[in-house]
N, C-alpha and C positions, 0 to 999 in steps of 0.2 A: 260394603266397607267404607265408605262416604261418612256413613252416621259413626262409624265407631270411631273414625280417627276422627269429627267435628267433635267427640266426647274427651277422647284423649288429649285433642290442644285442651279444650276447658280446665278439665282433670291435672293438665299439666301446668296450666295456670294458677290454680288455687296452689298444688303441690310446690312448683319454684318459688312461690311467696314463704309458705310455710316451713319448707326445707325438710318434709319428710322423705328419709332418703330411699325408701323400700317402696314407697309409691312411686317416687319420682323416678327410680331405676326403672319400673315397670313400663311408666309412660314412654319413656324415650326408647327402651326395646321396641316399644309399637308402633312408635316414630320411625329408627331406623326398617323393621318391617316394612309398613308402610313405603319408606322410599328404595326400600329394595324391589317393590311389588312394583312402583311407577315414581319415578323420581318428579317429572315435570309437574302431576297433576298435583302431588303430596307437596312438592317445594310452594307452587300457587296457594294452597290450602295454609302452609306454615307463612307466610307473607302476611295473606288474608288477615291472620289470626292476632297478628301484631306480639307474635311469642319471642319473635327474635329481640327484641329491645329485654327481653328477661333473660336470655341465653348469658348476656355479659357480667349478669352476676351469678351465672352460674358457673362459669370458668376460674374455679376457684383453686389451686394445689392443693387443699386438704380435703376435697369431697371424695367419694369414690365413683364420683356420678360424671368427674371431669372428662374423661379421655371419649366418653358416649355423645356427650354435649358438642366435644371437638368433631369427633365423627359424624354427627346431624350437620354440622356447619359445612365440614369440608364434601360433605354428599351433595345440600343443596347448593353450593357452590361451585357444583358444577355447568351450573345453569345460565347461561350468563346474566340473565337477567336478574338473578338473584344474588348477583355482587355486588351492585352498590347498594341495596339495601341493608347487605351484610354490615358494609362501611359505616351507612348511616347509624345504625345500630349500636356503632363503638364497642365493634367484635375485637377489631385489630390491635390495639393497644392489651387487655387481657390475654388473649392470644400469645404477642408476643412476649408477656413474660412467663407464659407458662415455659418457655422452649428454658427457662430455667430448671424444670421438673425433674428429679431422678426417676420418674416414673417412663419406663421406653413405650409404654400403650401411650401416654400422655403424649409423649414430644412426637410418635410418630402422627398419632390423628391430628394432633397443633400442625403441625408442618404440613399435612395435608391439605388442612383449611385456609393456612396462612399461602400457599400456594395454588390453590382451587382461586381462591378471593382475587387474588392481585395475581391471576392468569392474564398474559398481555396485556398488563398496563403499565406502560413505563413509569407512570406519575406514583403507580402505588406502589411498587417495589422501590421506587425511590425514595418513598415514606418509609420501609422497611430497613431500606438501607439505614438512614439516619435516624433512626430508632436502635440502630447499631445491633440487626442482627448477622452479620457477617461472624464479627466475633464468636458470639455464643454459637453459631452452625460449625463454624470450624473446630471450635473445641469440643464439641458433640461427635463429630466425626469419629476424633481421638478419642475418644470415651466409650465409643460403641460402636466400634469397628468389628465385631462380630459379629453386630444385629443386623442381618443382610437389607432388610426392610428400611430400617434407621439409615442405614449408609446411602441408600438407592434414593431416600427422600431427603437426605443431604445435597446429593448431586444434583438430583434435579433441580433444587434450589439454586447450588451453586451456578449450573447451568444458564438459568435466567437471569440472575442478579449478573453476571459476569459480563452479559451484555449489555450491558449498562456504564458509561466511563466513569461516573461518577465512586463505582463500587473500585473502581481498582488500585485505589491509595489505600481503599480498608483492607481489602486483600494482601497486599503485599506488607502490611504490618501485622499479619498471624502467620502462624507456621504453614497455611494452606499448601505450598510446593512441597513441605517434608509429608505432609499425612495424602496428599493425593500420590505420593511417587511409591510412599509405604505400601498404600492400599492396591496399588496397580503392579506392584511386586508382586503380590499374591495372587491378582486373579491368572485365573487362565482357560477362565470362558471368552470366547469374542464378542458377547454382548454386553458386559460388564466390562471388557477394556475400553469398548470403544464409547460406552457412556462415560467412563474419566477422561477419555479424547475428547470428546465434549465440553469437556469444562477446560482443560488445560488448552486449546485452541484461543478461546479467545482470553483468557488468563496471558497466554503468553504474548500478546499483542503487546503487554507493559513491560518499558524494561528495564524495572525491577525485579519483577517475576521472574523475567528470562533468567535473569542469573541464579536468582532464589531456586528456579528448577534444572539449572545446570549445577548448582552447587550439591542439591538435594540427589544429584544419579540419575536425570531422568534422561542424559544422552546414553549412558551405556545401556538402559532398557529400550531405548527405541534401535540401538547399533544391535542388539539382541535379537528385535522382533525381525528387523531386516534381514538377519543373518539366517534365521529360521523360515522366514516364508520366501525368499528369494526365487526360490527352484518350483514354487507350489504354483499349480495352475485352477486351485479353488477359489470360489468366488470371493469371498470370506478374508480369504490369507492376502490376494491380489489386492484389495481394499483397503487393509490392515497394514500391508509395506505402503502403499501408498498415502497412506494416513499419518506415519509413524514419518518416513522419510520428507516431507513434507512440513510435521512439525517440526522438524530436525533444523531446517533451511529455516524458518522462521524464528527458530532461536539464535540463529548468526545472525539475525539482523538488529540485534543489540550491539552496541559497541564493545562494552564492557564482558559479554559471553559471548561475544564474538574473540575476541581477543584472549581469555581464560582457556578457550579451545584450540586455540591457535595455535601456541605454547609454544612460539619461535618457530612454526612449521615443522618440532619435533615431535606436537603431541600427538598422540593415539587414537585420537578423533579424527583429526586432519587428514592423521595415513589412511584411515578408514574410507574418509570420506572419497579421497584419491581413487581408492581402489573403484568404485561405482564408476567413474569415467569409460573405462574399457569394457564396463559390463555388456550384457547383451539385453540387461533389461531396460526397456524407456526410461520406464518411469525411474530409474535407478541413476541411468546416464541423464536426466535432467535435474535430478534433487544435486546429484554431484556438480554439475555447472552452474548449479544455482548458488551451491555452497562456497564455489571457490569464488564466482561473481561477488559472496558478501564476504568472503576472506579476504579478497582484495580492494578493502575500502581505505585500507591506507598506506602510504607510499611503502614503508618498512615491509609490509606482508609482501606488498607486489614484488618488489625487488627480490625478496628472497624467494617467492614463487618463479618468476623467471629465472633466476638462476638454477634453480634446481629442477628445471624442465617440464614444469606445466604446459607452457604453451605447446609445445609437442602432443602433448598427450589431448589437448582440446583442439588442434586440429586436424589429429588422426578419427575426435569424434565426431568433426563439422565431415569431413572426407565422408564417413558413412554414412551421411545424411544428406547428400548435394542431390542424387534424384531419386524424387519422390518419398523425402526426407520427412521426419517428424518435426513438424513446425516449430513446438515448444523447445524441443530440443536446440533445433537452430537458434532459436533466438537467446535460450540460456546461456549457449555456449559462446554467440558474439558479444553477449553482454558481458561476461568474464574476459574476455580478448580486451573490451574494451575499457573494462576498468583497469586490467593489468598495464596497458599503452599510456596509462597517465603520468606515472614519474618518468621525467625527462633521459632518466639512464636505459630505462625499459624498451625507448622507440627505437633505437637503433639494433639492438638485441632481437627484437620482433622482427624488425623489416628482414632482417638477412636471416631469419628462421622461417622467412616466407608467406610472412600471416598475411600480405596483402592480397598472394595469390589465392592463399585459401579463402580469403572473402569475395573475391572480385569473384568466383564462382557461385555464387548467391545473386548477383546482378539478374538475374533472371527471375527473381523468386517475386510473386505477385501478393504475398501477405506481405501489410502495412509495419506490422511488428518486427519483421525481418529485416527487411527496409531500412527500419530508424535504427534498429542496431548496428547493420552494415554502415551506414554512414556515418553513425559517432564514431564507431572504431576506426573507420579509414581516415574520420577527421583528426583523432586522438595522434594517428602516425605520422599525419606528413608536415612535423615541425620541420623538418631538415629537405634543404633544399632540390636535392637530386630525389628522392623520393615522392615529393612534391611536382616536380619535372617528369617525370618517370608516369605518375598516375594522369597528369594533364596532358598527356599528350594522346592519352589512350582513348581513341573515339566514342568506341563502345562505352564506357563508363559515363562519359561526359556528354554523350546523347541522352544516355537513362539520366543523368541528373537534371539535365534539363524538362525530361519528361516529367519527372518527378516531383520540379518545381512546381508544373500547373497541378498537382495531387491537391486538388480543395475541400476533399472528405478527409485528410489525414494531415491536418496542422504540423504535429511531429516532424513527418516524412516532408514535408514543403520544407519548412523551417531549414530542417540538417542540410537539405540537397543546396537550397541557397547559400549556405554556410560553407559547405564544403567547396561549392563551385569559386565562392570569393577565396579560401585556404586556399586552394591550387593556386593563384592568381596570387596572392598575397607571401608565399613562400615560396614559389619557383622563380618569381619576379622573371618569367619567361616568356621570350615574345611568342614562342612556338607554341607554348600554352594558350597565350591570349589569342591567338589565331583561332588552336581548336574550338576556344569557346565561344568566339564569336560566330566561327564558322557553324557551329551545331545551333546557333539560336540562343546564348546564354545569357546575352551583354540586358536584355529589358527584364530579365528576373533580377540579376542584380539593380537594375536602378529601381524595380518595385522595391525591393529590400531595403533600398536606402530611407522608403517611408515606413519601414516598422513602426510595432508601436513597444520593440526593446533597442535601448542606443546601442544596447550589445552589437546586434545586429546590422542596424545603421549604419554604427563606425567601420564596420566589417565592410560592408557593402561599398561605402565611399572608399576607403583607402583601397580597396581593389579596382573601384574606377579608376580613381587617379593614377592608378597605376598603368589602366588601360590606355590611360589618354597622353600618360610621358613617355609610354612605349608601342603603341598600335593604333595611334589616333586616326591615321589615314584609314585601316583598313574596318575601325568599329564608328566611323561617324556617321552612316544614315541611321545604324541601330541605337545610337543615343539620343539622333535627333528624332527617328519615331517612336523612342520613348518617354520621349519630354522632357528630359535628364533636365535641362535648364530650367523651364520652367518650375520643377521639383527641388533645384539648388535655391532658388529667388524664394519660395515659399518656407524651406528651413532654416534659411537664416531673416525670411521675415517675423516667422513665429518666435515668440518670446518664450516659449516654453521648449525650444530647443537644446540640448544639452552643449556645453562650451566646447565640448572636442567636437562638438557634430555641426556647429558654426566652423571651427577650426578648420575641419575635413571637408568642407562646403567651399570653404576659397579657395583652399588651395587646389580642389578640383576646376574652381572658375578658372583659376590661372592657369592651368593647364589644357584647357578648352581653348585656349585664346589660338591656337596655332592652328585652328579648322575655320575655314571663313566664314562658312553658314552657319558653326556654333557660336563663331564668334557675334556675326551680324543680331544670333537671338539674344546673347549677351548685353549687346547696346540697347536693341528694342524696348528690352526690358527693364531699362533706368536700374541696373545693379548699383550704379555709383552710389546713387541714394541712400540704399539700403547698408551698403558698405561701410561709408561714411560714419554713418551712427555706428557704427560697433567698435570704431575707433578707442570710443572712451566703454567700453564694455570693463567690466569690472575685474574680468580675467587677465592678464596679460599675455598669456601667449596669443588668446582672441585679437585683443586691441592690436599687438604687433600685427599680425598678420593681416588684419585690416586697411592697414595702412601699405602693406607693402601690395594689398592685390589691387586696394585704393592708385597707388601710383600707375600698378599695371592696365589697368583699366584708362587710366587717364593717359598714357603712351599711347597705349592701342586704338583708341577712338578718333 
């Protein structure tokens, strides 16, 4: 066989130049046969023979041998070591040109060849995108949708190219959404639908394409799949139900596509998604709660949903998952409640519906994602003084918050716990709340929070500490001392990078601390007067005024 192959390659070199179609075709058939028997060995021989360079000139639309040449390239490019030689032989450009052919076999083999050469190479795939293959392939899908092999080739290509961010804009300028939805509606087999799903998922990450898919009717297809598969216990059906409902949630992440499907809360899609929440299927409960969280991304939608009883549905769902519940469902339902609690008018309604009680049932959760959303939901709800006071006196809650303030492995949980502690003090302005937090060991965490890299958190901490100093200085004195608050305030005032509001609130806090003998002494020892007097000429008027007041206070008390 080795001798035959060598002869064939020599003959091919001669016939490639002479262009004798019959002999050329015979040589190509021999090569394809050799590749079928031993692809790797034959590919090595082809590379060694230098024949690849001749293939570029054989890839011409009018030749009867073109499909076979493209087929040989597709076969050799299955081997990783052959891909760069194919590129170096200049095969990509003539192959891309052949995508305009009318011959279905040429198109199929060309697609295979390009797919194999560019397999797993983002730089080569990006090159194809720049050469404009996306609009060409989308057009091919529309023209040859009856040809199963060509359709599959297009889908595989889309799946690979859609992973690249640079492809999304090109896809968005074609009618890909329309073509894929049309194709999807025709498919009965699970494998074929799965193939289309694999293209839809990366494409649907782009907001413009999300809207195109919604307008092309994809949502109706997805809802139909959910309805068909919801009661099935077959593995394929369960997988398809998950894929369809996940894709549905993904489509709702785009602002325009979400608003189009919400239709003022009257839309069929919104109503269907609502019906998933009381379902007994965990996947649908999860998708339903995530969908509500996505619909709850603007005040109008949130207000409408709260007025129409969504909170009760979500609380019922949470109730079903308190004991050994599904963590992803807990997380999704809490996310939805947190978003719904953002508009001011919803807070009182949600409090009177009993949301805080429902959420507090998850205090014992050991799952950081659930802890994070629980904290966020409570923080959104406690703008009202009464609610903040009620929660701030809840010893179990405060102790858990103090514990989570030390969750070094989970920065989100740690940050939210600190912010909630501070919010309980700021919104309640209550001595009892401050006492509960002091007794639970929360003061040191608020002092640490004042050194956060986030100005908003620093500020919240300083305001809470100023309230502690104004209302319960005696109770908190020792904790403030051991947390080295005075030294931290000195650093914040000295640091030129501190924001104006940080300097302002640090000085307010210094004045409040003067009522404690031991803290007063610390302030005197650190020569605050020098730092504060410099701030009298600060460009921010509020800072400059507060510096004058603080200087007077320090001078009087020295």
